[in-house]
Backbone of each chain as nested JSON, in Angstrom:
{
  "chains": [
    {"id": "A", "residues": [
      {"number": 1, "name": "UNK", "atoms": {"N": [-5.071, -21.517, -1.901], "CA": [-5.935, -21.953, -0.461], "C": [-6.524, -20.461, -0.229]}},
      {"number": 2, "name": "UNK", "atoms": {"N": [-7.803, -20.488, -0.015], "CA": [-8.7, -19.165, 0.28], "C": [-8.344, -18.803, 1.636]}},
      {"number": 3, "name": "UNK", "atoms": {"N": [-8.225, -17.375, 1.735], "CA": [-8.201, -16.828, 3.164], "C": [-9.265, -17.273, 4.111]}},
      {"number": 4, "name": "UNK", "atoms": {"N": [-8.92, -17.816, 5.217], "CA": [-10.008, -18.222, 6.235], "C": [-10.471, -17.179, 7.035]}},
      {"number": 5, "name": "UNK", "atoms": {"N": [-11.241, -16.032, 6.377], "CA": [-11.694, -14.907, 7.184], "C": [-12.924, -15.116, 8.164]}},
      {"number": 6, "name": "UNK", "atoms": {"N": [-12.674, -14.387, 9.392], "CA": [-13.976, -14.343, 10.191], "C": [-14.316, -13.181, 10.239]}},
      {"number": 7, "name": "UNK", "atoms": {"N": [-15.686, -12.799, 10.548], "CA": [-15.979, -11.502, 10.983], "C": [-16.424, -11.244, 12.476]}},
      {"number": 8, "name": "UNK", "atoms": {"N": [-16.254, -12.264, 13.208], "CA": [-16.409, -12.284, 14.765], "C": [-15.027, -11.356, 15.459]}},
      {"number": 9, "name": "UNK", "atoms": {"N": [-15.067, -10.223, 15.614], "CA": [-14.049, -9.55, 16.012], "C": [-13.596, -10.287, 17.301]}},
      {"number": 10, "name": "UNK", "atoms": {"N": [-14.56, -10.052, 18.369], "CA": [-14.109, -10.543, 19.871], "C": [-13.927, -11.883, 19.819]}},
      {"number": 11, "name": "UNK", "atoms": {"N": [-14.452, -12.799, 19.109], "CA": [-14.018, -14.272, 19.096], "C": [-12.595, -14.114, 18.666]}},
      {"number": 12, "name": "UNK", "atoms": {"N": [-12.37, -13.667, 17.528], "CA": [-11.023, -13.668, 17.063], "C": [-10.0, -12.981, 18.138]}},
      {"number": 13, "name": "UNK", "atoms": {"N": [-10.331, -12.109, 18.822], "CA": [-9.445, -11.537, 19.917], "C": [-9.242, -12.671, 20.764]}},
      {"number": 14, "name": "UNK", "atoms": {"N": [-10.155, -13.521, 21.318], "CA": [-10.134, -14.293, 22.461], "C": [-9.365, -15.593, 21.81]}},
      {"number": 15, "name": "UNK", "atoms": {"N": [-9.47, -15.917, 20.51], "CA": [-8.791, -16.973, 19.908], "C": [-7.102, -16.65, 19.764]}},
      {"number": 16, "name": "UNK", "atoms": {"N": [-7.09, -15.392, 19.478], "CA": [-5.655, -15.086, 19.57], "C": [-4.997, -14.901, 20.512]}},
      {"number": 17, "name": "UNK", "atoms": {"N": [-5.675, -14.681, 21.672], "CA": [-5.083, -14.649, 23.106], "C": [-4.79, -16.416, 23.551]}},
      {"number": 18, "name": "UNK", "atoms": {"N": [-5.859, -17.028, 23.191], "CA": [-5.557, -18.539, 23.641], "C": [-4.376, -19.31, 22.838]}},
      {"number": 19, "name": "UNK", "atoms": {"N": [-4.255, -18.693, 21.505], "CA": [-3.537, -19.513, 20.569], "C": [-2.081, -18.692, 20.481]}},
      {"number": 20, "name": "UNK", "atoms": {"N": [-1.873, -17.689, 21.173], "CA": [-0.599, -16.815, 21.095], "C": [-0.41, -16.431, 19.491]}},
      {"number": 21, "name": "UNK", "atoms": {"N": [-1.638, -16.07, 18.723], "CA": [-1.37, -15.609, 17.581], "C": [-1.674, -14.019, 17.206]}},
      {"number": 22, "name": "UNK", "atoms": {"N": [-1.219, -13.625, 16.213], "CA": [-1.529, -12.134, 15.715], "C": [-2.736, -11.919, 14.806]}},
      {"number": 23, "name": "UNK", "atoms": {"N": [-3.515, -10.937, 14.935], "CA": [-4.698, -10.82, 14.484], "C": [-4.507, -9.512, 13.466]}},
      {"number": 24, "name": "UNK", "atoms": {"N": [-5.242, -10.065, 12.309], "CA": [-5.034, -8.983, 10.986], "C": [-6.43, -8.728, 10.839]}},
      {"number": 25, "name": "UNK", "atoms": {"N": [-6.553, -7.202, 11.12], "CA": [-8.016, -6.566, 10.628], "C": [-7.838, -5.891, 9.516]}},
      {"number": 26, "name": "UNK", "atoms": {"N": [-8.912, -6.346, 8.71], "CA": [-8.836, -5.77, 7.304], "C": [-10.319, -4.95, 7.347]}},
      {"number": 27, "name": "UNK", "atoms": {"N": [-10.313, -3.624, 7.354], "CA": [-11.236, -2.722, 7.289], "C": [-11.599, -2.364, 5.872]}},
      {"number": 28, "name": "UNK", "atoms": {"N": [-12.79, -2.82, 5.371], "CA": [-12.967, -2.411, 4.08], "C": [-14.442, -2.026, 3.561]}},
      {"number": 29, "name": "UNK", "atoms": {"N": [-14.281, -1.516, 2.34], "CA": [-15.728, -1.131, 1.99], "C": [-16.137, -1.477, 0.435]}},
      {"number": 30, "name": "UNK", "atoms": {"N": [-15.451, -2.758, 0.255], "CA": [-15.717, -3.485, -0.982], "C": [-17.196, -4.026, -1.133]}},
      {"number": 31, "name": "UNK", "atoms": {"N": [-17.702, -3.859, -2.382], "CA": [-19.238, -4.138, -2.695], "C": [-19.638, -5.415, -2.086]}},
      {"number": 32, "name": "UNK", "atoms": {"N": [-20.61, -5.579, -1.461], "CA": [-20.794, -6.912, -0.719], "C": [-21.833, -7.811, -1.831]}}
    ]},
    {"id": "B", "residues": [
      {"number": 1, "name": "UNK", "atoms": {"N": [-5.262, -7.863, -4.425], "CA": [-4.079, -8.787, -4.132], "C": [-4.454, -10.199, -3.342]}},
      {"number": 2, "name": "UNK", "atoms": {"N": [-5.527, -9.959, -2.719], "CA": [-5.996, -11.121, -2.102], "C": [-5.817, -12.758, -2.899]}},
      {"number": 3, "name": "UNK", "atoms": {"N": [-6.267, -12.485, -3.865], "CA": [-6.313, -13.729, -4.969], "C": [-4.914, -14.413, -5.211]}},
      {"number": 4, "name": "UNK", "atoms": {"N": [-3.795, -13.477, -4.821], "CA": [-2.573, -14.277, -5.008], "C": [-2.123, -15.129, -3.966]}},
      {"number": 5, "name": "UNK", "atoms": {"N": [-1.85, -16.508, -4.391], "CA": [-1.645, -17.654, -3.615], "C": [-0.437, -17.225, -2.703]}},
      {"number": 6, "name": "UNK", "atoms": {"N": [0.465, -16.607, -2.888], "CA": [1.32, -16.279, -1.949], "C": [0.973, -15.199, -0.961]}},
      {"number": 7, "name": "UNK", "atoms": {"N": [0.114, -14.41, -1.037], "CA": [-0.592, -13.662, -0.111], "C": [-1.405, -14.358, 0.716]}},
      {"number": 8, "name": "UNK", "atoms": {"N": [-2.33, -15.017, 0.037], "CA": [-3.191, -16.079, 0.804], "C": [-2.35, -17.057, 1.92]}},
      {"number": 9, "name": "UNK", "atoms": {"N": [-1.586, -17.57, 1.478], "CA": [-0.612, -18.491, 1.978], "C": [-0.036, -17.692, 3.15]}},
      {"number": 10, "name": "UNK", "atoms": {"N": [0.591, -16.551, 2.965], "CA": [1.312, -15.762, 3.96], "C": [0.128, -15.463, 5.186]}},
      {"number": 11, "name": "UNK", "atoms": {"N": [-0.816, -14.919, 4.944], "CA": [-1.952, -14.645, 5.717], "C": [-2.338, -15.872, 6.704]}},
      {"number": 12, "name": "UNK", "atoms": {"N": [-2.809, -16.897, 5.957], "CA": [-3.263, -18.243, 6.598], "C": [-2.187, -18.698, 7.718]}},
      {"number": 13, "name": "UNK", "atoms": {"N": [-0.954, -18.623, 7.175], "CA": [0.007, -19.223, 8.084], "C": [0.415, -18.386, 9.303]}},
      {"number": 14, "name": "UNK", "atoms": {"N": [0.204, -17.084, 9.088], "CA": [0.749, -16.067, 10.227], "C": [-0.221, -15.55, 10.944]}},
      {"number": 15, "name": "UNK", "atoms": {"N": [-1.433, -15.265, 10.518], "CA": [-2.558, -14.482, 11.373], "C": [-3.924, -15.0, 11.523]}},
      {"number": 16, "name": "UNK", "atoms": {"N": [-4.545, -14.575, 12.324], "CA": [-6.102, -14.699, 12.34], "C": [-6.672, -13.731, 11.5]}},
      {"number": 17, "name": "UNK", "atoms": {"N": [-7.244, -13.948, 10.446], "CA": [-7.739, -12.592, 9.627], "C": [-9.119, -12.308, 9.816]}},
      {"number": 18, "name": "UNK", "atoms": {"N": [-9.401, -11.093, 9.93], "CA": [-10.806, -10.561, 10.386], "C": [-11.016, -9.547, 9.201]}},
      {"number": 19, "name": "UNK", "atoms": {"N": [-12.383, -9.868, 8.61], "CA": [-12.798, -8.703, 7.725], "C": [-14.181, -8.178, 8.197]}},
      {"number": 20, "name": "UNK", "atoms": {"N": [-13.848, -6.656, 8.313], "CA": [-14.862, -5.82, 8.855], "C": [-15.369, -4.748, 7.746]}},
      {"number": 21, "name": "UNK", "atoms": {"N": [-16.446, -4.914, 7.301], "CA": [-17.273, -4.142, 6.605], "C": [-17.763, -3.037, 7.14]}},
      {"number": 22, "name": "UNK", "atoms": {"N": [-17.493, -1.771, 6.301], "CA": [-17.906, -0.408, 6.994], "C": [-19.489, -0.332, 7.126]}},
      {"number": 23, "name": "UNK", "atoms": {"N": [-20.086, -1.212, 6.133], "CA": [-21.811, -1.047, 6.379], "C": [-22.296, -2.059, 7.458]}},
      {"number": 24, "name": "UNK", "atoms": {"N": [-21.543, -3.389, 7.537], "CA": [-21.653, -4.296, 8.553], "C": [-21.371, -3.964, 10.004]}},
      {"number": 25, "name": "UNK", "atoms": {"N": [-20.165, -3.584, 10.162], "CA": [-19.802, -3.319, 11.516], "C": [-18.996, -1.694, 11.784]}},
      {"number": 26, "name": "UNK", "atoms": {"N": [-19.97, -0.88, 11.644], "CA": [-19.392, 0.55, 11.74], "C": [-18.756, 0.626, 12.953]}},
      {"number": 27, "name": "UNK", "atoms": {"N": [-19.241, 0.19, 14.024], "CA": [-18.696, 0.373, 15.325], "C": [-17.411, 0.096, 15.521]}},
      {"number": 28, "name": "UNK", "atoms": {"N": [-16.845, -0.949, 14.712], "CA": [-15.661, -1.577, 14.852], "C": [-14.649, -0.514, 14.242]}},
      {"number": 29, "name": "UNK", "atoms": {"N": [-15.143, 0.001, 13.186], "CA": [-14.316, 1.133, 12.86], "C": [-13.83, 2.473, 13.876]}},
      {"number": 30, "name": "UNK", "atoms": {"N": [-14.72, 2.479, 14.711], "CA": [-14.601, 3.481, 15.616], "C": [-13.638, 2.977, 16.87]}},
      {"number": 31, "name": "UNK", "atoms": {"N": [-14.073, 1.593, 17.033], "CA": [-13.416, 0.943, 18.096], "C": [-11.851, 0.878, 17.855]}},
      {"number": 32, "name": "UNK", "atoms": {"N": [-11.471, 0.855, 16.482], "CA": [-9.91, 0.641, 16.312], "C": [-9.514, 1.811, 15.479]}},
      {"number": 33, "name": "UNK", "atoms": {"N": [-10.334, 2.859, 15.479], "CA": [-9.888, 4.056, 14.667], "C": [-9.428, 4.018, 13.358]}},
      {"number": 34, "name": "UNK", "atoms": {"N": [-10.359, 3.097, 12.494], "CA": [-10.042, 3.069, 11.122], "C": [-10.897, 4.165, 10.531]}},
      {"number": 35, "name": "UNK", "atoms": {"N": [-10.064, 5.139, 9.779], "CA": [-10.774, 6.144, 9.096], "C": [-10.905, 6.177, 7.729]}},
      {"number": 36, "name": "UNK", "atoms": {"N": [-10.468, 5.133, 6.975], "CA": [-10.403, 5.037, 5.523], "C": [-10.29, 3.636, 5.231]}},
      {"number": 37, "name": "UNK", "atoms": {"N": [-10.698, 3.401, 3.952], "CA": [-10.52, 1.826, 3.696], "C": [-9.907, 1.871, 1.976]}},
      {"number": 38, "name": "UNK", "atoms": {"N": [-9.119, 0.721, 2.045], "CA": [-8.869, -0.123, 2.995], "C": [-7.594, 0.244, 3.995]}},
      {"number": 39, "name": "UNK", "atoms": {"N": [-8.068, -0.258, 5.383], "CA": [-6.999, -0.01, 6.392], "C": [-6.697, -1.583, 7.194]}},
      {"number": 40, "name": "UNK", "atoms": {"N": [-5.533, -1.796, 7.258], "CA": [-5.049, -3.199, 7.637], "C": [-4.453, -2.957, 8.946]}},
      {"number": 41, "name": "UNK", "atoms": {"N": [-4.871, -3.524, 10.094], "CA": [-4.552, -3.491, 11.526], "C": [-3.982, -4.788, 11.929]}},
      {"number": 42, "name": "UNK", "atoms": {"N": [-2.782, -4.791, 12.749], "CA": [-2.174, -6.043, 13.295], "C": [-2.355, -5.851, 14.746]}},
      {"number": 43, "name": "UNK", "atoms": {"N": [-2.737, -6.736, 15.439], "CA": [-2.986, -6.714, 16.838], "C": [-2.236, -8.091, 17.374]}},
      {"number": 44, "name": "UNK", "atoms": {"N": [-1.288, -7.927, 18.518], "CA": [-0.722, -9.019, 19.019], "C": [-1.742, -9.793, 19.932]}},
      {"number": 45, "name": "UNK", "atoms": {"N": [-1.347, -11.053, 20.339], "CA": [-2.233, -11.823, 20.949], "C": [-2.703, -11.045, 22.12]}},
      {"number": 46, "name": "UNK", "atoms": {"N": [-2.383, -10.07, 22.631], "CA": [-2.983, -9.358, 23.772], "C": [-3.751, -8.183, 23.596]}},
      {"number": 47, "name": "UNK", "atoms": {"N": [-3.892, -8.036, 22.084], "CA": [-4.689, -7.026, 21.614], "C": [-4.067, -5.638, 21.353]}},
      {"number": 48, "name": "UNK", "atoms": {"N": [-2.768, -5.735, 21.52], "CA": [-2.225, -4.471, 21.506], "C": [-1.924, -4.259, 19.851]}},
      {"number": 49, "name": "UNK", "atoms": {"N": [-1.948, -2.946, 19.532], "CA": [-1.586, -2.725, 17.95], "C": [-0.227, -2.648, 17.885]}},
      {"number": 50, "name": "UNK", "atoms": {"N": [0.163, -3.353, 16.738], "CA": [1.745, -3.246, 16.29], "C": [2.1, -2.842, 15.136]}},
      {"number": 51, "name": "UNK", "atoms": {"N": [1.058, -2.541, 14.118], "CA": [1.416, -2.16, 12.772], "C": [0.14, -1.786, 12.201]}},
      {"number": 52, "name": "UNK", "atoms": {"N": [-0.026, -0.806, 11.489], "CA": [-1.282, -0.698, 10.509], "C": [-0.655, -0.015, 9.221]}},
      {"number": 53, "name": "UNK", "atoms": {"N": [-1.472, -0.237, 8.078], "CA": [-1.405, 0.665, 7.041], "C": [-2.526, 0.958, 6.085]}},
      {"number": 54, "name": "UNK", "atoms": {"N": [-2.693, 1.936, 5.528], "CA": [-4.024, 2.419, 4.803], "C": [-3.774, 2.413, 3.18]}},
      {"number": 55, "name": "UNK", "atoms": {"N": [-4.765, 2.229, 2.491], "CA": [-4.87, 2.347, 1.154], "C": [-4.249, 1.185, 0.387]}},
      {"number": 56, "name": "UNK", "atoms": {"N": [-4.664, 1.092, -1.058], "CA": [-4.348, 0.048, -2.001], "C": [-2.904, 0.05, -2.081]}},
      {"number": 57, "name": "UNK", "atoms": {"N": [-2.29, -1.237, -2.096], "CA": [-0.895, -1.403, -2.502], "C": [-0.913, -2.548, -3.544]}},
      {"number": 58, "name": "UNK", "atoms": {"N": [-0.053, -2.323, -4.561], "CA": [0.468, -3.542, -5.465], "C": [0.766, -4.713, -4.511]}},
      {"number": 59, "name": "UNK", "atoms": {"N": [0.969, -5.942, -5.14], "CA": [0.999, -7.242, -4.348], "C": [2.181, -7.289, -3.514]}},
      {"number": 60, "name": "UNK", "atoms": {"N": [3.465, -7.088, -4.31], "CA": [4.741, -7.213, -3.507], "C": [4.895, -6.009, -2.323]}},
      {"number": 61, "name": "UNK", "atoms": {"N": [4.219, -4.712, -2.657], "CA": [4.262, -3.945, -1.33], "C": [3.241, -4.17, -0.374]}},
      {"number": 62, "name": "UNK", "atoms": {"N": [2.13, -4.872, -0.632], "CA": [1.089, -5.342, 0.253], "C": [1.772, -6.569, 1.095]}},
      {"number": 63, "name": "UNK", "atoms": {"N": [2.486, -7.478, 0.196], "CA": [3.093, -8.547, 1.185], "C": [4.233, -8.111, 2.12]}},
      {"number": 64, "name": "UNK", "atoms": {"N": [4.824, -6.964, 1.753], "CA": [5.872, -6.626, 2.321], "C": [5.122, -5.668, 3.623]}},
      {"number": 65, "name": "UNK", "atoms": {"N": [4.309, -5.201, 3.509], "CA": [3.512, -4.532, 4.813], "C": [3.037, -5.778, 5.724]}},
      {"number": 66, "name": "UNK", "atoms": {"N": [2.489, -7.023, 4.943], "CA": [2.2, -8.073, 6.006], "C": [3.502, -8.6, 6.773]}},
      {"number": 67, "name": "UNK", "atoms": {"N": [4.407, -8.617, 6.082], "CA": [5.791, -8.988, 6.874], "C": [6.216, -8.021, 7.797]}},
      {"number": 68, "name": "UNK", "atoms": {"N": [5.962, -6.731, 7.431], "CA": [6.326, -5.852, 8.538], "C": [5.423, -5.909, 9.808]}},
      {"number": 69, "name": "UNK", "atoms": {"N": [3.869, -6.197, 9.495], "CA": [3.027, -6.473, 10.506], "C": [3.59, -7.926, 11.459]}},
      {"number": 70, "name": "UNK", "atoms": {"N": [4.001, -8.678, 10.957], "CA": [4.73, -9.881, 11.58], "C": [5.849, -9.61, 12.331]}},
      {"number": 71, "name": "UNK", "atoms": {"N": [6.84, -8.761, 11.665], "CA": [8.131, -8.439, 12.337], "C": [7.683, -7.464, 13.502]}},
      {"number": 72, "name": "UNK", "atoms": {"N": [6.775, -6.615, 13.216], "CA": [6.791, -5.343, 14.393], "C": [5.796, -6.098, 15.554]}},
      {"number": 73, "name": "UNK", "atoms": {"N": [5.252, -7.225, 15.23], "CA": [4.679, -7.746, 16.291], "C": [5.465, -8.576, 17.316]}},
      {"number": 74, "name": "UNK", "atoms": {"N": [6.533, -9.288, 16.443], "CA": [7.588, -9.876, 17.338], "C": [8.474, -8.813, 17.953]}},
      {"number": 75, "name": "UNK", "atoms": {"N": [8.793, -7.859, 17.285], "CA": [9.492, -6.79, 17.95], "C": [8.732, -6.22, 19.476]}},
      {"number": 76, "name": "UNK", "atoms": {"N": [7.493, -6.004, 19.191], "CA": [6.752, -5.395, 20.325], "C": [6.666, -6.478, 21.586]}},
      {"number": 77, "name": "UNK", "atoms": {"N": [6.951, -7.902, 21.366], "CA": [6.888, -8.905, 22.126], "C": [8.326, -9.109, 22.774]}},
      {"number": 78, "name": "UNK", "atoms": {"N": [9.163, -8.437, 22.262], "CA": [10.708, -8.513, 22.569], "C": [11.187, -9.734, 22.087]}},
      {"number": 79, "name": "UNK", "atoms": {"N": [10.673, -10.375, 21.118], "CA": [11.118, -11.58, 20.358], "C": [12.014, -11.063, 19.236]}},
      {"number": 80, "name": "UNK", "atoms": {"N": [13.149, -10.596, 19.879], "CA": [13.961, -9.751, 18.604], "C": [14.763, -10.695, 17.622]}},
      {"number": 81, "name": "UNK", "atoms": {"N": [15.285, -11.7, 17.873], "CA": [15.918, -12.578, 16.864], "C": [14.81, -12.885, 15.705]}},
      {"number": 82, "name": "UNK", "atoms": {"N": [13.464, -13.385, 16.242], "CA": [12.345, -13.489, 15.286], "C": [12.103, -12.003, 14.374]}},
      {"number": 83, "name": "UNK", "atoms": {"N": [11.982, -11.038, 15.13], "CA": [11.716, -9.824, 14.405], "C": [12.806, -9.279, 13.523]}},
      {"number": 84, "name": "UNK", "atoms": {"N": [14.215, -9.589, 13.766], "CA": [15.148, -9.292, 13.138], "C": [15.194, -10.165, 11.713]}},
      {"number": 85, "name": "UNK", "atoms": {"N": [14.755, -11.369, 11.722], "CA": [14.8, -12.375, 10.789], "C": [13.679, -12.047, 9.717]}},
      {"number": 86, "name": "UNK", "atoms": {"N": [12.755, -11.451, 10.299], "CA": [11.176, -11.029, 9.407], "C": [11.701, -9.777, 8.808]}},
      {"number": 87, "name": "UNK", "atoms": {"N": [12.292, -8.883, 9.565], "CA": [12.564, -7.744, 8.838], "C": [13.628, -7.869, 7.775]}},
      {"number": 88, "name": "UNK", "atoms": {"N": [14.537, -8.71, 8.01], "CA": [15.478, -9.004, 6.869], "C": [14.924, -9.787, 5.609]}},
      {"number": 89, "name": "UNK", "atoms": {"N": [13.882, -10.538, 5.881], "CA": [13.377, -11.193, 4.682], "C": [12.891, -10.102, 3.92]}},
      {"number": 90, "name": "UNK", "atoms": {"N": [12.144, -8.943, 4.347], "CA": [11.793, -8.05, 3.537], "C": [12.747, -7.381, 2.613]}},
      {"number": 91, "name": "UNK", "atoms": {"N": [13.847, -6.976, 3.294], "CA": [15.008, -6.459, 2.619], "C": [15.464, -7.305, 1.61]}},
      {"number": 92, "name": "UNK", "atoms": {"N": [15.79, -8.583, 1.794], "CA": [16.294, -9.677, 0.622], "C": [15.25, -10.125, -0.101]}},
      {"number": 93, "name": "UNK", "atoms": {"N": [13.985, -10.467, 0.177], "CA": [12.945, -10.886, -0.861], "C": [12.106, -9.792, -1.661]}},
      {"number": 94, "name": "UNK", "atoms": {"N": [12.113, -8.597, -0.866], "CA": [11.085, -7.511, -1.391], "C": [11.912, -6.303, -1.448]}},
      {"number": 95, "name": "UNK", "atoms": {"N": [12.927, -6.204, -2.106], "CA": [13.991, -5.22, -1.846], "C": [13.543, -3.914, -2.642]}},
      {"number": 96, "name": "UNK", "atoms": {"N": [12.631, -4.058, -3.561], "CA": [11.942, -2.812, -4.3], "C": [10.977, -2.097, -3.652]}},
      {"number": 97, "name": "UNK", "atoms": {"N": [10.434, -2.805, -2.615], "CA": [9.177, -2.273, -1.842], "C": [9.509, -0.977, -1.098]}},
      {"number": 98, "name": "UNK", "atoms": {"N": [8.442, -0.178, -1.067], "CA": [8.585, 0.967, -0.136], "C": [8.93, 0.703, 1.427]}},
      {"number": 99, "name": "UNK", "atoms": {"N": [8.386, -0.564, 1.784], "CA": [8.618, -1.191, 3.037], "C": [9.986, -1.681, 3.33]}},
      {"number": 100, "name": "UNK", "atoms": {"N": [10.758, -1.73, 2.287], "CA": [12.111, -2.288, 2.505], "C": [13.093, -1.481, 2.955]}},
      {"number": 101, "name": "UNK", "atoms": {"N": [13.234, -0.104, 3.039], "CA": [14.048, 0.728, 3.745], "C": [13.725, 0.764, 5.362]}},
      {"number": 102, "name": "UNK", "atoms": {"N": [12.42, 0.743, 5.444], "CA": [12.113, 0.769, 6.971], "C": [12.441, -0.75, 7.637]}},
      {"number": 103, "name": "UNK", "atoms": {"N": [12.362, -1.653, 6.807], "CA": [12.652, -2.759, 7.309], "C": [14.298, -3.104, 7.711]}},
      {"number": 104, "name": "UNK", "atoms": {"N": [14.939, -2.427, 6.818], "CA": [16.515, -2.508, 6.955], "C": [16.659, -1.802, 8.236]}},
      {"number": 105, "name": "UNK", "atoms": {"N": [16.009, -0.735, 8.535], "CA": [16.232, 0.164, 9.8], "C": [15.934, -0.524, 10.879]}},
      {"number": 106, "name": "UNK", "atoms": {"N": [14.707, -1.192, 10.819], "CA": [14.341, -2.261, 12.1], "C": [14.981, -3.118, 12.514]}},
      {"number": 107, "name": "UNK", "atoms": {"N": [15.589, -4.047, 11.139], "CA": [16.342, -5.271, 11.547], "C": [17.51, -4.508, 12.227]}},
      {"number": 108, "name": "UNK", "atoms": {"N": [18.226, -3.561, 11.877], "CA": [19.291, -3.286, 12.834], "C": [18.992, -2.65, 14.282]}},
      {"number": 109, "name": "UNK", "atoms": {"N": [17.913, -2.284, 14.452], "CA": [17.271, -1.993, 15.87], "C": [17.043, -3.365, 16.625]}},
      {"number": 110, "name": "UNK", "atoms": {"N": [16.359, -4.343, 16.049], "CA": [15.961, -5.411, 16.484], "C": [17.434, -6.284, 17.036]}},
      {"number": 111, "name": "UNK", "atoms": {"N": [18.265, -6.137, 16.018], "CA": [19.563, -6.794, 16.34], "C": [20.285, -6.297, 17.615]}},
      {"number": 112, "name": "UNK", "atoms": {"N": [20.191, -4.939, 17.475], "CA": [20.869, -4.114, 18.678], "C": [20.039, -4.612, 20.042]}},
      {"number": 113, "name": "UNK", "atoms": {"N": [18.737, -4.384, 20.009], "CA": [18.041, -4.675, 21.223], "C": [18.064, -6.297, 21.713]}},
      {"number": 114, "name": "UNK", "atoms": {"N": [18.392, -7.26, 20.788], "CA": [18.68, -8.521, 20.989], "C": [19.983, -8.871, 21.51]}},
      {"number": 115, "name": "UNK", "atoms": {"N": [20.876, -8.267, 21.221], "CA": [22.12, -8.268, 21.52], "C": [22.917, -7.433, 22.526]}},
      {"number": 116, "name": "UNK", "atoms": {"N": [22.438, -6.111, 22.333], "CA": [23.097, -4.937, 23.12], "C": [24.275, -4.548, 22.504]}},
      {"number": 117, "name": "UNK", "atoms": {"N": [24.587, -4.941, 21.318], "CA": [25.924, -4.528, 20.509], "C": [25.799, -3.567, 19.733]}},
      {"number": 118, "name": "UNK", "atoms": {"N": [26.069, -2.413, 20.006], "CA": [25.929, -1.175, 19.221], "C": [26.617, -1.143, 17.724]}},
      {"number": 119, "name": "UNK", "atoms": {"N": [27.442, -2.18, 17.644], "CA": [27.685, -2.292, 16.24], "C": [26.785, -2.502, 15.266]}},
      {"number": 120, "name": "UNK", "atoms": {"N": [25.761, -3.168, 15.952], "CA": [24.439, -3.596, 14.856], "C": [24.21, -2.279, 14.468]}},
      {"number": 121, "name": "UNK", "atoms": {"N": [24.061, -1.149, 15.082], "CA": [23.372, 0.262, 14.576], "C": [24.459, 0.8, 13.455]}},
      {"number": 122, "name": "UNK", "atoms": {"N": [25.697, 0.845, 13.754], "CA": [26.623, 1.217, 12.988], "C": [26.757, 0.345, 11.444]}},
      {"number": 123, "name": "UNK", "atoms": {"N": [26.538, -0.982, 11.686], "CA": [26.343, -1.84, 10.541], "C": [25.125, -1.197, 9.677]}},
      {"number": 124, "name": "UNK", "atoms": {"N": [23.929, -0.898, 10.376], "CA": [23.042, -0.572, 9.792], "C": [23.147, 0.856, 8.968]}},
      {"number": 125, "name": "UNK", "atoms": {"N": [23.926, 1.883, 9.549], "CA": [23.936, 2.928, 8.953], "C": [25.0, 2.591, 7.696]}},
      {"number": 126, "name": "UNK", "atoms": {"N": [25.833, 1.819, 7.792], "CA": [26.851, 1.518, 6.511], "C": [25.938, 0.606, 5.653]}},
      {"number": 127, "name": "UNK", "atoms": {"N": [24.956, 0.236, 5.739], "CA": [24.227, -0.779, 4.867], "C": [23.387, 0.502, 4.224]}},
      {"number": 128, "name": "UNK", "atoms": {"N": [22.828, 1.679, 4.839], "CA": [22.432, 2.566, 4.224], "C": [23.026, 3.428, 3.27]}},
      {"number": 129, "name": "UNK", "atoms": {"N": [24.314, 3.195, 3.119], "CA": [25.378, 4.063, 2.388], "C": [25.549, 3.223, 0.923]}},
      {"number": 130, "name": "UNK", "atoms": {"N": [24.884, 1.963, 1.056], "CA": [24.952, 1.078, -0.327], "C": [23.487, 0.955, -0.706]}},
      {"number": 131, "name": "UNK", "atoms": {"N": [22.54, 1.3, -0.116], "CA": [20.959, 1.394, -0.63], "C": [20.38, 2.155, 0.031]}},
      {"number": 132, "name": "UNK", "atoms": {"N": [19.133, 2.498, -0.579], "CA": [17.966, 3.379, -0.214], "C": [18.608, 4.588, 0.405]}},
      {"number": 133, "name": "UNK", "atoms": {"N": [19.621, 5.17, -0.181], "CA": [20.254, 6.295, 0.299], "C": [19.227, 7.56, 0.44]}},
      {"number": 134, "name": "UNK", "atoms": {"N": [18.258, 7.767, -0.48], "CA": [17.376, 8.738, -0.521], "C": [16.244, 8.648, 0.545]}},
      {"number": 135, "name": "UNK", "atoms": {"N": [16.071, 7.457, 1.089], "CA": [14.915, 7.189, 2.063], "C": [14.966, 8.129, 3.577]}},
      {"number": 136, "name": "UNK", "atoms": {"N": [13.936, 8.33, 3.906], "CA": [13.704, 8.868, 5.309], "C": [14.504, 8.097, 6.279]}},
      {"number": 137, "name": "UNK", "atoms": {"N": [14.552, 6.754, 6.044], "CA": [15.193, 5.747, 6.996], "C": [16.623, 5.949, 6.93]}},
      {"number": 138, "name": "UNK", "atoms": {"N": [17.21, 6.087, 5.702], "CA": [18.675, 6.495, 5.762], "C": [19.117, 7.458, 6.645]}},
      {"number": 139, "name": "UNK", "atoms": {"N": [18.141, 8.548, 6.602], "CA": [18.555, 9.953, 7.32], "C": [18.434, 9.433, 8.856]}},
      {"number": 140, "name": "UNK", "atoms": {"N": [17.4, 8.729, 9.243], "CA": [17.264, 8.546, 10.502], "C": [18.448, 7.519, 11.086]}},
      {"number": 141, "name": "UNK", "atoms": {"N": [19.07, 6.528, 10.18], "CA": [20.226, 5.936, 10.554], "C": [21.574, 6.403, 10.615]}},
      {"number": 142, "name": "UNK", "atoms": {"N": [21.637, 7.684, 9.946], "CA": [22.733, 8.436, 9.655], "C": [23.571, 8.648, 10.81]}},
      {"number": 143, "name": "UNK", "atoms": {"N": [22.545, 8.974, 12.119], "CA": [23.183, 9.101, 13.173], "C": [23.977, 8.353, 13.874]}},
      {"number": 144, "name": "UNK", "atoms": {"N": [23.743, 6.917, 13.471], "CA": [24.343, 5.812, 14.106], "C": [25.92, 5.385, 13.191]}},
      {"number": 145, "name": "UNK", "atoms": {"N": [26.052, 6.482, 12.203], "CA": [27.502, 5.858, 11.543], "C": [28.473, 6.052, 12.303]}},
      {"number": 146, "name": "UNK", "atoms": {"N": [29.341, 5.048, 12.282], "CA": [30.698, 5.101, 12.958], "C": [31.695, 6.232, 12.665]}}
    ]}
  ]
}
């Protein structure tokens, strides 16, 4: 099952607060 | 390491994963003080940072760091039983990783914080006489020896 990434940091912060979940931020420079 | 099913599964079950590329969102690098790639940061549901690590890691070490992120988040929220269980999983399931001695140390701290029983710390120091004797974490736990 592929990872369900998002790029929307502030939305993810809001979702984490609403759902009581932990955020994992992956800062990367991999070729796009 | 991401194509590994056990890594994907662990991330999807435990975190809201956010990918931030240096060319797309450089302002987020400054916001969260990420100075190198890859950097992985764990924030609890209130946005407080609980764990981070930098640099490439092989799969088992990467997975152990994910467990540390989960465990330290529980610890930071004073969910000490959950934290102890997660730290202990690293020691038991990923014992050869660099995170394992750190996890053994923090499992003892979590048990102590959850129970108030100082024998948890003495037991942890004793555990370090059996494994990871050369680690920094064994030195830190040595002060707890009975």
